[in-house]
Every structure is written in structure tokens, then in C-alpha cells.
Jmol script that loads the backbone (N, CA, C; Angstrom):
load data "model"
ATOM      1  N   GLU A   1      70.701  83.858 115.334  1.00  0.00           N
ATOM      2  CA  GLU A   1      71.582  82.733 115.556  1.00  0.00           C
ATOM      3  C   GLU A   1      72.379  82.931 116.836  1.00  0.00           C
ATOM      4  N   LEU A   2      72.777  81.821 117.420  1.00  0.00           N
ATOM      5  CA  LEU A   2      73.539  81.837 118.661  1.00  0.00           C
ATOM      6  C   LEU A   2      74.789  80.996 118.436  1.00  0.00           C
ATOM      7  N   GLY A   3      75.935  81.669 118.369  1.00  0.00           N
ATOM      8  CA  GLY A   3      77.194  80.949 118.208  1.00  0.00           C
ATOM      9  C   GLY A   3      77.685  80.451 119.550  1.00  0.00           C
ATOM     10  N   TYR A   4      78.327  79.302 119.551  1.00  0.00           N
ATOM     11  CA  TYR A   4      78.840  78.755 120.805  1.00  0.00           C
ATOM     12  C   TYR A   4      80.107  77.949 120.544  1.00  0.00           C
ATOM     13  N   ALA A   5      80.901  77.820 121.592  1.00  0.00           N
ATOM     14  CA  ALA A   5      82.122  77.021 121.521  1.00  0.00           C
ATOM     15  C   ALA A   5      82.368  76.418 122.894  1.00  0.00           C
ATOM     16  N   VAL A   6      82.831  75.173 122.908  1.00  0.00           N
ATOM     17  CA  VAL A   6      83.182  74.492 124.150  1.00  0.00           C
ATOM     18  C   VAL A   6      84.694  74.285 124.122  1.00  0.00           C
ATOM     19  N   LEU A   7      85.362  74.817 125.134  1.00  0.00           N
ATOM     20  CA  LEU A   7      86.818  74.736 125.215  1.00  0.00           C
ATOM     21  C   LEU A   7      87.240  73.951 126.447  1.00  0.00           C
ATOM     22  N   SER A   8      88.392  73.323 126.342  1.00  0.00           N
ATOM     23  CA  SER A   8      89.061  72.717 127.492  1.00  0.00           C
ATOM     24  C   SER A   8      90.475  73.262 127.468  1.00  0.00           C
ATOM     25  N   GLY A   9      90.716  74.264 128.321  1.00  0.00           N
ATOM     26  CA  GLY A   9      91.991  74.958 128.239  1.00  0.00           C
ATOM     27  C   GLY A   9      92.076  75.660 126.899  1.00  0.00           C
ATOM     28  N   ALA A  10      93.122  75.388 126.147  1.00  0.00           N
ATOM     29  CA  ALA A  10      93.293  75.986 124.827  1.00  0.00           C
ATOM     30  C   ALA A  10      92.726  75.102 123.717  1.00  0.00           C
ATOM     31  N   ASN A  11      92.137  73.962 124.072  1.00  0.00           N
ATOM     32  CA  ASN A  11      91.625  73.022 123.074  1.00  0.00           C
ATOM     33  C   ASN A  11      90.139  73.243 122.793  1.00  0.00           C
ATOM     34  N   LEU A  12      89.806  73.343 121.519  1.00  0.00           N
ATOM     35  CA  LEU A  12      88.423  73.478 121.093  1.00  0.00           C
ATOM     36  C   LEU A  12      87.801  72.091 121.026  1.00  0.00           C
ATOM     37  N   LEU A  13      86.766  71.856 121.824  1.00  0.00           N
ATOM     38  CA  LEU A  13      86.111  70.544 121.854  1.00  0.00           C
ATOM     39  C   LEU A  13      84.929  70.469 120.901  1.00  0.00           C
ATOM     40  N   TYR A  14      84.170  71.565 120.816  1.00  0.00           N
ATOM     41  CA  TYR A  14      82.928  71.535 120.051  1.00  0.00           C
ATOM     42  C   TYR A  14      82.509  72.966 119.764  1.00  0.00           C
ATOM     43  N   TYR A  15      81.911  73.192 118.615  1.00  0.00           N
ATOM     44  CA  TYR A  15      81.428  74.529 118.298  1.00  0.00           C
ATOM     45  C   TYR A  15      80.298  74.440 117.294  1.00  0.00           C
ATOM     46  N   GLY A  16      79.559  75.507 117.159  1.00  0.00           N
ATOM     47  CA  GLY A  16      78.477  75.528 116.190  1.00  0.00           C
ATOM     48  C   GLY A  16      77.649  76.786 116.302  1.00  0.00           C
ATOM     49  N   VAL A  17      76.548  76.771 115.574  1.00  0.00           N
ATOM     50  CA  VAL A  17      75.593  77.867 115.586  1.00  0.00           C
ATOM     51  C   VAL A  17      74.201  77.275 115.768  1.00  0.00           C
ATOM     52  N   LYS A  18      73.477  77.770 116.752  1.00  0.00           N
ATOM     53  CA  LYS A  18      72.113  77.345 117.011  1.00  0.00           C
ATOM     54  C   LYS A  18      71.187  78.391 116.423  1.00  0.00           C
ATOM     55  N   THR A  19      70.311  77.987 115.519  1.00  0.00           N
ATOM     56  CA  THR A  19      69.352  78.898 114.921  1.00  0.00           C
ATOM     57  C   THR A  19      68.083  78.912 115.759  1.00  0.00           C
ATOM     58  N   ILE A  20      67.657  80.081 116.148  1.00  0.00           N
ATOM     59  CA  ILE A  20      66.429  80.250 116.914  1.00  0.00           C
ATOM     60  C   ILE A  20      65.342  80.660 115.918  1.00  0.00           C
ATOM     61  N   THR A  21      64.404  79.762 115.654  1.00  0.00           N
ATOM     62  CA  THR A  21      63.412  80.019 114.610  1.00  0.00           C
ATOM     63  C   THR A  21      62.184  80.766 115.112  1.00  0.00           C
ATOM     64  N   ASP A  22      61.744  80.501 116.337  1.00  0.00           N
ATOM     65  CA  ASP A  22      60.552  81.155 116.882  1.00  0.00           C
ATOM     66  C   ASP A  22      60.994  82.326 117.748  1.00  0.00           C
ATOM     67  N   ARG A  23      61.023  83.528 117.160  1.00  0.00           N
ATOM     68  CA  ARG A  23      61.527  84.712 117.869  1.00  0.00           C
ATOM     69  C   ARG A  23      60.418  85.663 118.290  1.00  0.00           C
ATOM     70  N   LYS A  24      59.162  85.304 118.079  1.00  0.00           N
ATOM     71  CA  LYS A  24      58.074  86.231 118.385  1.00  0.00           C
ATOM     72  C   LYS A  24      57.696  86.233 119.857  1.00  0.00           C
ATOM     73  N   ASN A  25      57.919  85.138 120.533  1.00  0.00           N
ATOM     74  CA  ASN A  25      57.540  85.031 121.933  1.00  0.00           C
ATOM     75  C   ASN A  25      58.805  85.032 122.789  1.00  0.00           C
ATOM     76  N   PRO A  26      59.047  86.110 123.536  1.00  0.00           N
ATOM     77  CA  PRO A  26      60.277  86.200 124.337  1.00  0.00           C
ATOM     78  C   PRO A  26      60.451  85.037 125.321  1.00  0.00           C
ATOM     79  N   ALA A  27      59.369  84.598 125.930  1.00  0.00           N
ATOM     80  CA  ALA A  27      59.465  83.485 126.885  1.00  0.00           C
ATOM     81  C   ALA A  27      59.904  82.207 126.179  1.00  0.00           C
ATOM     82  N   ARG A  28      59.417  82.000 124.980  1.00  0.00           N
ATOM     83  CA  ARG A  28      59.776  80.801 124.204  1.00  0.00           C
ATOM     84  C   ARG A  28      61.242  80.846 123.777  1.00  0.00           C
ATOM     85  N   VAL A  29      61.721  82.021 123.390  1.00  0.00           N
ATOM     86  CA  VAL A  29      63.130  82.170 123.010  1.00  0.00           C
ATOM     87  C   VAL A  29      64.019  81.874 124.217  1.00  0.00           C
ATOM     88  N   LEU A  30      63.671  82.441 125.362  1.00  0.00           N
ATOM     89  CA  LEU A  30      64.453  82.200 126.577  1.00  0.00           C
ATOM     90  C   LEU A  30      64.453  80.717 126.930  1.00  0.00           C
ATOM     91  N   GLU A  31      63.296  80.071 126.821  1.00  0.00           N
ATOM     92  CA  GLU A  31      63.194  78.634 127.103  1.00  0.00           C
ATOM     93  C   GLU A  31      64.058  77.813 126.146  1.00  0.00           C
ATOM     94  N   THR A  32      64.014  78.141 124.860  1.00  0.00           N
ATOM     95  CA  THR A  32      64.787  77.409 123.851  1.00  0.00           C
ATOM     96  C   THR A  32      66.286  77.558 124.090  1.00  0.00           C
ATOM     97  N   VAL A  33      66.734  78.794 124.266  1.00  0.00           N
ATOM     98  CA  VAL A  33      68.160  79.043 124.453  1.00  0.00           C
ATOM     99  C   VAL A  33      68.647  78.456 125.778  1.00  0.00           C
ATOM    100  N   SER A  34      67.879  78.639 126.831  1.00  0.00           N
ATOM    101  CA  SER A  34      68.264  78.090 128.137  1.00  0.00           C
ATOM    102  C   SER A  34      68.367  76.574 128.090  1.00  0.00           C
ATOM    103  N   GLY A  35      67.396  75.929 127.445  1.00  0.00           N
ATOM    104  CA  GLY A  35      67.426  74.477 127.322  1.00  0.00           C
ATOM    105  C   GLY A  35      68.638  74.002 126.539  1.00  0.00           C
ATOM    106  N   PHE A  36      68.963  74.711 125.474  1.00  0.00           N
ATOM    107  CA  PHE A  36      70.125  74.351 124.665  1.00  0.00           C
ATOM    108  C   PHE A  36      71.410  74.478 125.477  1.00  0.00           C
ATOM    109  N   ILE A  37      71.532  75.575 126.216  1.00  0.00           N
ATOM    110  CA  ILE A  37      72.731  75.781 127.033  1.00  0.00           C
ATOM    111  C   ILE A  37      72.818  74.747 128.151  1.00  0.00           C
ATOM    112  N   ARG A  38      71.684  74.430 128.763  1.00  0.00           N
ATOM    113  CA  ARG A  38      71.684  73.384 129.801  1.00  0.00           C
ATOM    114  C   ARG A  38      72.169  72.055 129.242  1.00  0.00           C
ATOM    115  N   THR A  39      71.771  71.739 128.018  1.00  0.00           N
ATOM    116  CA  THR A  39      72.210  70.497 127.375  1.00  0.00           C
ATOM    117  C   THR A  39      73.719  70.491 127.183  1.00  0.00           C
ATOM    118  N   LEU A  40      74.282  71.612 126.713  1.00  0.00           N
ATOM    119  CA  LEU A  40      75.735  71.700 126.547  1.00  0.00           C
ATOM    120  C   LEU A  40      76.448  71.555 127.891  1.00  0.00           C
ATOM    121  N   ILE A  41      75.930  72.216 128.915  1.00  0.00           N
ATOM    122  CA  ILE A  41      76.551  72.139 130.243  1.00  0.00           C
ATOM    123  C   ILE A  41      76.492  70.716 130.781  1.00  0.00           C
ATOM    124  N   LYS A  42      75.354  70.063 130.608  1.00  0.00           N
ATOM    125  CA  LYS A  42      75.206  68.683 131.089  1.00  0.00           C
ATOM    126  C   LYS A  42      76.170  67.739 130.374  1.00  0.00           C
ATOM    127  N   LYS A  43      76.323  67.943 129.076  1.00  0.00           N
ATOM    128  CA  LYS A  43      77.180  67.050 128.286  1.00  0.00           C
ATOM    129  C   LYS A  43      78.664  67.276 128.568  1.00  0.00           C
ATOM    130  N   TYR A  44      79.089  68.534 128.653  1.00  0.00           N
ATOM    131  CA  TYR A  44      80.521  68.837 128.748  1.00  0.00           C
ATOM    132  C   TYR A  44      81.001  69.173 130.160  1.00  0.00           C
ATOM    133  N   ARG A  45      80.105  69.441 131.087  1.00  0.00           N
ATOM    134  CA  ARG A  45      80.467  69.724 132.486  1.00  0.00           C
ATOM    135  C   ARG A  45      81.579  70.764 132.616  1.00  0.00           C
ATOM    136  N   PRO A  46      81.381  71.966 132.087  1.00  0.00           N
ATOM    137  CA  PRO A  46      82.443  72.982 132.157  1.00  0.00           C
ATOM    138  C   PRO A  46      82.637  73.499 133.582  1.00  0.00           C
ATOM    139  N   THR A  47      83.838  73.956 133.847  1.00  0.00           N
ATOM    140  CA  THR A  47      84.100  74.603 135.138  1.00  0.00           C
ATOM    141  C   THR A  47      83.858  76.106 135.041  1.00  0.00           C
ATOM    142  N   ASP A  48      83.886  76.631 133.831  1.00  0.00           N
ATOM    143  CA  ASP A  48      83.629  78.048 133.580  1.00  0.00           C
ATOM    144  C   ASP A  48      82.638  78.171 132.431  1.00  0.00           C
ATOM    145  N   PHE A  49      81.922  79.280 132.433  1.00  0.00           N
ATOM    146  CA  PHE A  49      80.948  79.538 131.374  1.00  0.00           C
ATOM    147  C   PHE A  49      80.959  81.025 131.083  1.00  0.00           C
ATOM    148  N   ALA A  50      80.995  81.413 129.826  1.00  0.00           N
ATOM    149  CA  ALA A  50      81.014  82.827 129.455  1.00  0.00           C
ATOM    150  C   ALA A  50      79.945  83.102 128.409  1.00  0.00           C
ATOM    151  N   VAL A  51      79.353  84.279 128.506  1.00  0.00           N
ATOM    152  CA  VAL A  51      78.397  84.742 127.512  1.00  0.00           C
ATOM    153  C   VAL A  51      78.916  86.069 126.999  1.00  0.00           C
ATOM    154  N   GLU A  52      79.129  86.147 125.701  1.00  0.00           N
ATOM    155  CA  GLU A  52      79.650  87.372 125.109  1.00  0.00           C
ATOM    156  C   GLU A  52      78.515  88.351 124.839  1.00  0.00           C
ATOM    157  N   LYS A  53      78.785  89.626 125.063  1.00  0.00           N
ATOM    158  CA  LYS A  53      77.789  90.641 124.746  1.00  0.00           C
ATOM    159  C   LYS A  53      77.512  90.578 123.249  1.00  0.00           C
ATOM    160  N   MET A  54      76.247  90.579 122.905  1.00  0.00           N
ATOM    161  CA  MET A  54      75.852  90.417 121.503  1.00  0.00           C
ATOM    162  C   MET A  54      75.900  91.739 120.763  1.00  0.00           C
ATOM    163  N   PHE A  55      76.265  91.650 119.504  1.00  0.00           N
ATOM    164  CA  PHE A  55      76.237  92.787 118.601  1.00  0.00           C
ATOM    165  C   PHE A  55      74.985  92.623 117.747  1.00  0.00           C
ATOM    166  N   VAL A  56      74.033  93.513 117.912  1.00  0.00           N
ATOM    167  CA  VAL A  56      72.745  93.402 117.234  1.00  0.00           C
ATOM    168  C   VAL A  56      72.803  94.133 115.905  1.00  0.00           C
ATOM    169  N   THR A  57      72.522  93.404 114.818  1.00  0.00           N
ATOM    170  CA  THR A  57      72.546  94.003 113.491  1.00  0.00           C
ATOM    171  C   THR A  57      71.170  94.047 112.841  1.00  0.00           C
ATOM    172  N   GLN A  58      70.216  93.314 113.410  1.00  0.00           N
ATOM    173  CA  GLN A  58      68.863  93.288 112.858  1.00  0.00           C
ATOM    174  C   GLN A  58      67.874  93.528 113.981  1.00  0.00           C
ATOM    175  N   LYS A  59      66.738  94.114 113.658  1.00  0.00           N
ATOM    176  CA  LYS A  59      65.726  94.392 114.675  1.00  0.00           C
ATOM    177  C   LYS A  59      65.308  93.130 115.415  1.00  0.00           C
ATOM    178  N   ASN A  60      65.101  92.035 114.688  1.00  0.00           N
ATOM    179  CA  ASN A  60      64.628  90.816 115.348  1.00  0.00           C
ATOM    180  C   ASN A  60      65.736  90.108 116.121  1.00  0.00           C
ATOM    181  N   SER A  61      66.954  90.589 116.043  1.00  0.00           N
ATOM    182  CA  SER A  61      68.050  90.024 116.835  1.00  0.00           C
ATOM    183  C   SER A  61      68.109  90.630 118.234  1.00  0.00           C
ATOM    184  N   ALA A  62      67.431  91.736 118.432  1.00  0.00           N
ATOM    185  CA  ALA A  62      67.449  92.404 119.734  1.00  0.00           C
ATOM    186  C   ALA A  62      66.938  91.485 120.830  1.00  0.00           C
ATOM    187  N   LEU A  63      65.984  90.629 120.517  1.00  0.00           N
ATOM    188  CA  LEU A  63      65.432  89.707 121.504  1.00  0.00           C
ATOM    189  C   LEU A  63      66.506  88.751 122.019  1.00  0.00           C
ATOM    190  N   LEU A  64      67.410  88.315 121.150  1.00  0.00           N
ATOM    191  CA  LEU A  64      68.484  87.422 121.586  1.00  0.00           C
ATOM    192  C   LEU A  64      69.427  88.132 122.554  1.00  0.00           C
ATOM    193  N   ALA A  65      69.615  89.425 122.394  1.00  0.00           N
ATOM    194  CA  ALA A  65      70.445  90.176 123.340  1.00  0.00           C
ATOM    195  C   ALA A  65      69.788  90.199 124.713  1.00  0.00           C
ATOM    196  N   VAL A  66      68.475  90.334 124.754  1.00  0.00           N
ATOM    197  CA  VAL A  66      67.741  90.302 126.020  1.00  0.00           C
ATOM    198  C   VAL A  66      67.861  88.919 126.645  1.00  0.00           C
ATOM    199  N   VAL A  67      67.762  87.879 125.832  1.00  0.00           N
ATOM    200  CA  VAL A  67      67.888  86.500 126.326  1.00  0.00           C
ATOM    201  C   VAL A  67      69.278  86.291 126.925  1.00  0.00           C
ATOM    202  N   ALA A  68      70.321  86.772 126.273  1.00  0.00           N
ATOM    203  CA  ALA A  68      71.676  86.626 126.798  1.00  0.00           C
ATOM    204  C   ALA A  68      71.800  87.300 128.161  1.00  0.00           C
ATOM    205  N   ASP A  69      71.196  88.473 128.311  1.00  0.00           N
ATOM    206  CA  ASP A  69      71.219  89.145 129.615  1.00  0.00           C
ATOM    207  C   ASP A  69      70.492  88.335 130.670  1.00  0.00           C
ATOM    208  N   GLN A  70      69.382  87.720 130.310  1.00  0.00           N
ATOM    209  CA  GLN A  70      68.617  86.898 131.253  1.00  0.00           C
ATOM    210  C   GLN A  70      69.405  85.663 131.676  1.00  0.00           C
ATOM    211  N   ILE A  71      70.122  85.062 130.745  1.00  0.00           N
ATOM    212  CA  ILE A  71      70.910  83.869 131.051  1.00  0.00           C
ATOM    213  C   ILE A  71      72.055  84.221 131.994  1.00  0.00           C
ATOM    214  N   LYS A  72      72.674  85.380 131.768  1.00  0.00           N
ATOM    215  CA  LYS A  72      73.758  85.818 132.657  1.00  0.00           C
ATOM    216  C   LYS A  72      73.260  85.901 134.071  1.00  0.00           C
TER     217      LYS A  72
END
end "model"
wireframe off; spacefill off
backbone 0.3
color backbone group
């Protein structure tokens, strides 16, 4: 899962969790997550963007940590 939040100053505008279902193909995961983030950026037009270092608790979550590094 990929948690996200959209803020404007101290105000929370939108938040949620995006579930990544196809985790076997790294290129597909990167494409899915990148597309989702692009959609959020297009909709909310942020001036800043942050990606938090992921805490991996499951073997299949390691791929999402690699995706976060690629997005950075």
C-alpha cells in the first residue's frame, strides 16, 4: 500500500491509501505508482512534494521501497 496526503499549509486537503495489486513486475509497479502520483500533482498543483522513506515489513513490500527511490 502507498499512503498519501495532500496539504495546503497546515490544512489537509485529501488523503488515502493506494493499493498496488500487481507487484510482480517492477516496471509495472513503477508505472502504476508514477501515474497515480502524476494524477495527484495534476489535480492539486502542489508547490512542494515529499516522499517519505518507507518502512518495509513484508518481503513483497521491498519493491515499493525501490519504486519510492525511483520516483525521488
